[in-house]
N, C-alpha and C positions, 0 to 999 in steps of 0.2 A: 504494500500500500504506500508507505512513505518512500522507502528506497529498497533496492534489491538486497542490501546487506542486513536489513533489520527484519527479524521474524515478526509476523503479525501478532504472535502470542506475547511478545515482549512490549507491545504498544497497548497502553490503556487509555481510553478516552476519559479525559478529565472533565471537559465541558464543551458544549457545542451550541452555536446559534446559526442563524440563517446565512451568515457570511463566512463562517469558519469553524474550526475545531482545534482544541488544544489536546495534545496527546502527551503522555508521560512514557518514557522508555526506561525500563529498569536496567537493561543491559548497558546502555550508553550513559545512564544517569543524566539525561537531557530531556528537555521538553521539545516537542515538535509542534509548531504552529502552522496550520494550514489556513490561510486567509485569502479570500478572493482568488482561489486556485493556485496561489503561490505557497511554497513550502519553506519553512525556516526552522533550523535546528538551533536551540538555545541552551547553553549551560544554565544551571540553576541561578548563578549570580547574574548572568546576562538577562535571564527572564525577569528577575526582580528589578533590575535597572530599567529594563524596557517598560515594565508595568508602571513603575514610578514616573518615568518620563511621560507616558501616555496620560496618566492621571494628572500630571502637572499642567497639561495644556488647558488653558482657560477657554472652554467652549462657549460660555456666555459672552465673553469679550469678542470672540471670533464671530459669533452670530450677530452681535450688535455693530460690528465694524462695517463701514461702507467700502473699505479698501478691498479691491479684487484679490490681492495677494493673501488675504485672510480666509479666502474660500478653500484654500488647499494647504496642506501641511506636508512637508518632506520630513520623514522620520527615518533616522539612521538607527540601525540595529547593532548594538554592542556585540563585538566578537564576530562581526560579519562585514563583508565588503558590499553588502546589498542595502538598499533603502526602499521605503514605501512612499508612494505619493497618494495621500488620502484626502478625500473631501469630507465634509461634515458628517454625512451619513456613515462613511467608513470609520471615522474617528469614534463615533458613538457606538457602532457595532464592535469595533476592536476593544474599546474600553469595557463594554459589556462582557465580551469574551474573556478578557484578562481578569476582570473582577469576579466573574462567575467561576473561572478556573481556580482562582485563589480561594474563593469560598469553599469550593469542593475539596481542595487540598487541606484546608483548615478543618473542615468537617471530618475528613478521613483521619486526620491526626487525633482529633477528639475521640473518635470511635476506637482507634487503636489504643489510645491511652486508657479508655474506660473498659473496653472489652478484651483487649489483648489482640494480637495479630491472628484473628480467626477469619475463616471464610464464612460469610453468611449466605445461606441458601434458602430461598423462599420455598416453602412447602405448598404443594398443590393439594386441594381438597378432593 
């Protein structure tokens, strides 16, 4: 799915929305972000920097600004030579994806802390 070198079983979907999906790879110890059809591999520290940067963008100021350059944002990805060109809808979707992913990771940490590292299986009646 992501690359030929990563087994599908090592990728776990963390969070998904209409524009993308955030995966966690246990083998590589990286996150894989698929956004608008593009794939980005991020080390944990790069993921956290990227999330903080996206959160720091003042969307309200951009929306209120009449300047045409405020309609787009060029986002550089730490640890990569690639960048993203995002409009307001993309910024909102990306922020949602990253925040949702972080929430799921925090929820997982709470569950592991409280329940231990067990697999939960839903029973069918």
